[in-house]
N, C-alpha and C positions, 0 to 999 in steps of 0.2 A: 556574362552570367556564369554561375557555377555553384559549387557546393564545397563546404569545408567540414571535415570530420576528423576525429582521432579515435584511437583504440585504447581502452583502458587495460589494466594489468590482468584482467580476466579474459581478455580477447574480445570484449564487447565493443562494438562501434557506436560512437555518439556523434551526432551533429553538434557543431560548435556555434553558439549564439553570441552575438554582440562582439565578435572579434573583428578587427579592422582588416579590410581588404583594399589594397592599393593597386590601381591600374597604372602601369608605368610604360613609358616609351624608352626603349633601350638606347635610342640614338639621341633624343632631345632631353630625356630626363623628366618630361612633363608628367604630371601626377594628378589623378583624381582618386578619391577614397570614399569608402562607405563601410557599413557594418553588416554582418550576416544577420539574417532573421532567425526566428525560433526554430526553423527547420535546417539551419546551417547554410541557407542559400543566400546568394547575393546577385543583384541585378543593377549594374551601374551604367548609366547613360553618359555618353560623351560625343563630341564632334569627331568623326573619323578622320577628318582632314588634319587633326592635330597629331595623329599618331601614325607611325609607319611600322614599327616593330614592337608589338605589344607583349607584355607579360604581367602577371599579377604577383604581388607579394602579400602574404597573409602575415600580419604582425600581431603578436600577443599583447596588444595594448589598445586602450581607448581612453577617453578622458577620465574615467573613474577608477580603473585599475590596470595593471600590467604585470607580466611575468618577465623577469629579466635575468640575464646571466652576467652578473657584475652590474654594469650600468646600462647596457643596451637590451632592449626588448627582443625576445626570440622572434624570428621571422622565417618564413618559408616561401620560396619563389617557384613559379611555374616555368615551363619552357616558353620560348618566344613564339608568338604568332605574327608572321610578317604580312604587311599590306592588307589589312581587312578591307572588304568592299564597303564603301559608304552606304549607310542605311541598313547594314546587315547586323546580325547578332553574332557575337563571338562567344561560343560556349567553351569555357575552360574546363568543363567537366568537374570531376571530384579531385580536390586537393587534400592531401594528408601530410602529417609530419614525416612519415616514411621510416622512422627509426624509434627505438625504445625511449631514448632521451627526449626526442621531440614530442612523443606522445605524452610523456610525463609532464612536460612544460605546458602542453595544451590542456592536459587534465587539470593542472593547478589553475590555469586561466578559467576553466569552466567552473571551478569551485567559486571563484570570484563572481562569476555570472549568477550562480545559485544565490549568493548573498545579495547581489544587486536586485534580483527579482523579488526577494522576500523581506528585505529590510523595509520597515514602514516609513520610508523617507518621502519627501515631497521635492519636486523640482529635479535638478540635475546633480545635486550634491548628496553625499552620504549624510552630511549634517545639514539639516534644514536651516540652521542659523547662518551658514556660510554664504558669503557673496562671491568668494573665490573658492572653487572646489578643490579639495585635496584628493590626489590620486593615491590609492593603495598600491604600494610597490611590493612585489613578491620576488625575492631573490632566491633563485634555485639553480644548481645546488649551492649550499653554503660552503664556501672555500676558505673561510677565515681559519685562524690558527686553532680555535676551539669551536668547531662547527656544532650547531644544535638547532632544534626547532625553537624559535623564539621571535618575539617582536622587539625590535630595538627602538624605544621611544625617542632616543636622542637623534637617530637618523631617519625615523619614520619608515622603517623597512621591516618587512616580514622575512625572516630567514628560514629556509627549509632544508632538511637533510636529503640526501639523494633519493631515498625510497618513499619519503613522506607523501608525494603526490598520489601514490597508490592508496592512501588513506584519506579520503576527502574530509572526514570529520576532524582529523588532526589539522589539516590545512585551514578549515573553517574556524577552528579554535584560535589559531593565530590571527586570522582576519578579525575575530572578535576583539582581540587586544588592540589591533590597529583602529578599529571603529571606536572603541572607548576613548583612545587617545585623541581621535579626531573630534568626537563629541565634547571632550573635556578641554578642547583648545590647547592641547599639549601639556595640560596639568595632570599627567598620568600619575596614579598613586605610586608612592615610593615602594620599591621592590626589595629593600634591604631585609625585611622580615619574611621574605619568601625564598626559602632555601631551595637548592637544587640537589637532589630531587625533592618534590613536595607531594608525597602520597596523598591522593584525594581523601582517603578515609582517616587520615591522621590530623589531629589538632595542630594548627600552626599559629597564625595570627589572624585577627579580624581583617586586616588589609589583604593578606595573601589569599584568604578564603574568598574574599569579594572579587579580587582581580581574576583568579583562576576559575572560581565558580561561575562568574559572569561569562567568561570565554567559552567554557564547556556548555553552559546553558544556551548560549548564542548558537553554537554549533548544532545542538539538539533541536532548538527552535527552528533553525533554517531547514532542517530535514524532517520536521514534524514527527519526532520520535523521542522516546525517553532512553533509548538504547544507544550508547556510544560505541562505535566500531573502531577498534585500533588496527594499525597496520600489521600487527603480528597475528591477527586472526582472533584475538580475544575481544570480549565486549563487556560492558557494564551497564546494567539497567539502573538508572538513578531515580526511578519513580517510587520504589517500594521501601527503601530503608526508613525505619522509624525508631521510636524509643525502644531500647533494648536490643538493637541490631548488633550482633557480635562483630567486633573488629572495627566499628565505625564510631569515632568520637562524636560527642554531642555539641550542639551550639553553633553559633555563627563564626567560630574560628576554624571550622572544618569545611573544606571545599565541597564535599559530598552533600552536606546539609544545605549549603547555599544553593547548589544546583537543584536539589529536590524542592526547596521552597519556591524558587522561581518557576519550576515546572508546574507545581501545584497551583501557584497563583494564576497561571495562564492555561490551565487545563481547558480543553474544549468542553462546552456545555454537555452534560450527560455522562462525562467520564470521571466526575469527582466522586468516586466510590469508596475512598478511604475513610476511616472513622472520623478523624478530626478535620479533614479537608472537604469543605462544601462550597468553596468559592471559585469563581472563574472570572477572568477579565482578559481582554485582548492583549496580545503582545505589544500593540501600540501604546498601551498604558504604561508598561514598564519602560519602553523606549522613550516615551515623552519625558519621564522623570530623568532618565539618563541624559537626555538632550539638554535639559535646562538646569542641571545641578552638577557640581563636581563633588562626588561622594567617594570617600576612601574606604568605607566599610559598608556592609549590608545594613547595619543599624542606622547609619547616616542616610543611606538610600531610602530606608523605610520612613524615616522622619520627613524626608523631602517628598516622598510619595504622598504622604498625608497632606503636606503643605500644598501640593498641587491639586488637591481636591479629590484624590482617589480614595477608595474604600480602605481604611486601616482599622475597621471595627473588628469585633470578635469574629465575625464571619470570615474576614480575610486573615486575621491572626491565626485561625485554625489551620490554614495552609502552611504557615510557618511552623506551628506547633507540631504538625504531623511530621516535620523534619527536625524536631528537637530544638527549634529556635523559639524561645519563650519570651515574648515581649509583653508580659502580663496578660497572657491569653486567659480568658474566663469563659469556658464553654457555657452557652446559655442553657438553663433549665426552664422548660416551658411547662405551664400548669397541666398536670395530668399525663405528661408524656415521659414514660420511663426510658432510661438509657442503659446500655450494657457496655461500658468501656472495658478495655483490656486492663491488666494489673496496673495499679497506680505507682509505676516506677519511672520517674520520681512521683511526688504527690500530684494529684489531679485537682485543678482549680475550676470552679464553676461560678456562674453568676445568675441571679434571678431578680425579678422585680415583683413585689407584692402589689396587687391591683384591686383587692377587695377587703373591706373592713370585716375581717373574720379571722379565725385561727387558720394557720397554714403550717405545713410541715415539710422539712427536707429529710428524706429517709434513705438509708443505705443498707443493702443486704449482700454480704460477701458470699461467694460460692465456696464450697468445701475444697480444700482445707484452709482457706485464707481467713485472716482476721484483720479487718480494716477499721479505722476510726474516722469520725466525722467531726469537723470543726466549722463553725460559721463566724464570719467576720463582717464588720459593718462597712469596710472600705475596700476598694479595689486592690490596694497595695497589701491588704491582709495584715494590717498592724493593729486594728481596733477589734479586739476579741469580744464576741457576744455569747457564745454557748458551744457546748461539745457533748458528744456521746461516744463512749468507748467500751462497749460490752465485749466480752470474749467470744471467740468462735464466730459462728454464722448467725448469731442473734441480730435482729434488725436494730441498727442505731438510728436515732432520729433526733432532730432539733426542731422544736415547735416555736412558732412566731405568732404573737397575739397582735394582729393589726386592728383589733378593736380599740386598743390603747396606744399602740406604737404607730407613728406616722407611716404611710405607705412609702416605699422606696426600694433601694437596691440592697442586696445581700450577696455575700461571696463565700459559699461553702467550699471546703477543702476536704478531700478524701486522702487519708494517710495510711500507708501500708505498715501494719504491725507484724504480720506473719503471713507466709504464703505468697503466691504470685499467680493468681488466676483472675478471671473477669468478675464483675459484680454488677448489681443493679442499683441505680440511683434515680431518685425522682423527687420533684417538687410538686406538691399538690395543695390547693387552697380549698377551704370548706365551701361547698356549694349547697349544702343542706343544713337545716337546723333541726335538731332532735327535740321535739315538743314533749310536754308532759303526757304521760299515758298514751304514747304513740310509738310507731315503728318506722324506720327508714331502711330500705334495701339498696344495695349497691354491689358492684362487681369489681374485683381486682384481677388484672392479668398477672401472669407470672413476672412480668417486668416491672410491676408496680409494688414496691415494698410496703406502702402505707396508704391510708385514707384518713380524713379528718372531717369532723362535723362540729358545729357550735351547739351548745345547749345552755339555756339560762337557768341558773340555780339560785336558790334563796338561802341566805345564811341561817343555820340552825334547823333547816328542814331536811330530813334524811331522804336519800334518793337511791334507787337501784337502777343500774344500767347493765344490760345483758347483751351478749354477742352470740349469735348462732350462725352456723354455716351449713350450706346444703351439700358441700363436697365432703366425702369421707377421706380424701387423701391430702387435704390441705389443713394447716393449723394456723390460727390467728390469735393474737393477744390484744388486750384492751387496756388503755391508759387514759386517765383523766388529768388534764393539764389545767392548772389554775395559777393566777398571778396576783400581785398586789398593786393596785393603782398608784399607791404612794411610793413604790419602789421600781423605777424603770428598768433596773437590771433584771427584774423577773419577767419582763415582757418577751424575752427570748430565753428558752431553757431546754436542756437536754432531757432525754428519756428518764434519767435518774432523778429528776425533779418532779415526777408525776405525783399528784396528791393522792391518787388511788390507782391500783392496777391489778390485773388478773392475767397471768401468763399461762398460755395453753400448754398442755402436755405435748412435748416435742415429738412423741411417737404416735399417740392415739388421737390427739386433738380434742375436739368436742367443744360444747358451749362453755363460755366463761362469763362471769358477772362480777360487778363490784357494788357494794353498798357502803355509803359513807355519808357524813353530815358536813356540808360545806361550812367554812368559817366566815365566808363573806358572800354577799350577793353580787352576781355579775355573770358574764359570759365565760363559760369554760370550754376547753377544747377536748373533744372525744377522739382519741387517736386509735386506729386499728392497724396493727402490723400484720402483713401477710408473711408468716415466718418461714414457710417452705413452699410457696407457690400461690397462684391465684385461686379465685373461687367466687361464689355468690354468698353474700353475707347479709344479715339483718341485725340492726341495732334497735333495742327496745328500751324505753325509759318507763319505769313504774315507781 
């Protein structure tokens, strides 16, 4: 029995797990071996008659990984214990590497153990598809003509510089490369487009960003953190970069963006607090796709992820979009739920589904000093234009949809930056009330809700007056009547500028507004109220 431990670069002692301990006879060469447990202890039983001069050798190797100097695994031996008494326990006490070089080799081996404990594998192999397991070989220090930290896919060897074992996350990064090569059955992606150096924040190629992004994400995932610690004492938090981050290129050709997307995909439940990221899935889901497909880019991985039955809907796409990877993400707009995104740099794309046969409206209110515009499309690719609204300044833009005449279905609004770069309010809302003749309806708008809509049935040639009053003296609201032509489908979706009648509130003093007009056709009209500078309690009256 005994214990194995090493000391890291900070002088902290660590028990070493899963390292091989060999019990040897100095005279006969007889051998029995076992592995240390989670506390670094070993307890190996054998027949004492077989041995006369015992010693142990701790070898930085097991069936799954090893640390070697050239071709041979590092090993450390104890002093000889002669002629143990049969039936007795021989306590070899604590064994350590004894020098800086040995401690670094032991530290590198322990990083391999960290990976083994946390990789969601099954059975005795890193790759659950394998019937013959591959051993991860870590060569330290690299004594080649041009030494560097790298994984050599031709030789299946991780090479490390002399000081790299002091930075476990850098070691784990290279193990991540080795694991990808194992899972891909030696079809490692081509590295020709991955120059040295390849700054994580710079755009390179989709292949390079995937290879390096995966390896860094793997290291972060193994240590349950978003902060990568480098050997020189610096660190990088890959959780927070998003659209507009200075010095970080956008898209899936940038390593930092791939890292962040994978992190946000596998956020622990309750930690998805970023605006676009609301999705979480286990690391095993990512690993499963990596196991069963050979993907050379993140886009290819994402396609395979969907083919494997994992969530690639807008909920999951938001995690990618948070990191500037846009695979046609359309953020859902839910009926009556206002949202306040950051500035639309670039454009922001949304999706909604009409579910009631009534008028509904998509509305946008920029905050000062911004001026944004609103466009609505019929298709997810946003090639089939339906309507737009582009008023100046902070006026509420809206596009109204008549689902009394147009079939229920999906729509895809887009918010476009015209001037300024601040947040804004956007909302989709459907009419839940009908304004009857000689009656009133009351409703409330929060500050985050730019508009409300109600249906009202009007008769051609019969004059009508519709009035809007508000109880708040600090908010202002405007009134618009939307009408369309049943014989002209292009009128079923229309912007604010197409209103058949309107009354715009005084932007400073507010106050009641009303419209009186004579409809030219009989049908259901939409009564749209815009909350021009905040929420309040409102009353619509028809007389």
